[in-house]
N, C-alpha and C positions, 0 to 999 in steps of 0.2 A: 626110433630116434630120431631126432632132428638137429641142424648144424644151427650156429650164431657164431657172427664176426665178436670176436673182442675189441675193445678201444686200441687195441693197439695192430686192428687189420686181420690180426690172424683169424682161421676159422675153430671150431671147437666143437663136436661133437655134444649133444643138450642130452640127458632123456626126458622124455615127457611119457609121464605112466598112467594109463587111465583105467578106470573101473567104474562097476556099477554103481550110483549112490543107492546106498541100503536101502529098501523096501520102495526103490523108484519106480512107478511103475505109467506115470504120467510124461504121455508124449507137449514137447514143448515147440512151437514157430521158433525156430532161431533168428537171428535177425542177418540179412545179405550182407554180403562183403561191404556194401555201398550202405547200406544201413549204419555197421560200425563204425567205417571210414568216417561216416560222418557225425557220429558220439565223439567219437576221438578228435576231430574236429573242434568240434561243438565245447565239448568237455575239457579236451585238455590244449587245444590249439597245435595240433601235431598233426603235419600232413598226411605219414604214412605210419604203417606199423614196423618195426623190427621183425626181422624174423626170428622166431615162430610167434610170436604176439599171439597175431589174428589165431589160430590152433586152439591155442591155450584157452584163450576167452570162447570162443565156441562151445571149448571141450567142458568150461565153466558154467555156461549158462546154461547149455543142454542138460546140468545135472549131474555133470559124469564127476566120480573122484578124481582128482589130476593131479599128479606128483610131480612138480619140474625144477630140475634143477638146471642155471643157469649160468653162466661168471659173473664176476662185478660188474655193474653197469650194464651187463645184456638187457635188462628193463623187465624184472623181475615182479616190480611193483605196478606197474599198469597193468601186469596180466589180474590181479585179483581187483585195483582201484576201479577201472574202466564199468567191469560188472557189478561193481557195489553200487556206482553214481546211476548207472541207465536200470538199475532193478529194485523192485519194491524191499525193505523192509534194510537190515542196518547192517554191516559187514565190522566182525569185529577181529580184529587185527591184534596177536599175542605179541609181542617184542620185550625181550630184555635189557635193554637198553634205549633209558629216558631219552638221551640226546637223538637216539636216531628215531624217534616216537615224535618227536617234536620238529625236527627237522624233515620225517612225511608230512605232517601235520599242516606245516608252514607251505610245501610244496603243494599237497592238494587245494590249499585256500587260494592259495595264487593263482589258481586258473580255477577258480570258482568265484561270482560275482557271490557267494555267501559264505560267512565265515562259519559259519553252525553246519557246514558240507561235513566237517571232520574236526575230532577230538582226539584226545587224548585224558586218560584217566590214569593218574599217578600218584605217588605221594609228595609232589610238589606242590600238587594243588591244595588251597585251603579251602574254610568250606562252602565261602559264597563262590569260588570259582570252580566246585564239584557240583553247586546246585544249577548253575547253567546249565552245564556238560547234561545234567542229569534231566532236565528241564527239555533243553534242545531234543534228548531222545525221544523223551514221552512226547512230545511233540511232531516227533515223525522228520527231523528238518536233519538228524544225524545220518548219513550213510555211511561213514566211516568211524568206527569208535575204536583207539590204540589204546590196548590195556597191558601193565607189565606184571 
């Protein structure tokens, strides 16, 4: 159990549930605090993590299944966005709300110098827009894909 400050300044307990990734036996070299802080600054322009973002990110980067419950505004999105941006491959984010998907993609793109770093794929896209998303995925340019 960890604690997090809410937007109103109150402290809440949050649950961080960790478990072994199925079939995972590979040992990984994890980034140090300084490495993660440098990536946070470079990728998102933030000077530091909110508690307990760094612990969650380290857990994810280690390959550990991690279940997180945090209050609104607690910084949950960064907990999967930073690992996605600094790791090989693409992270697929399932979101039931099209407006939220667009907001998240716009936010990630605002921190990056590349628009193709994040895309959403849903019923609002025409065939041409879908092709752009698929081309960026195949080329390995996209790090975050939000789907409905």
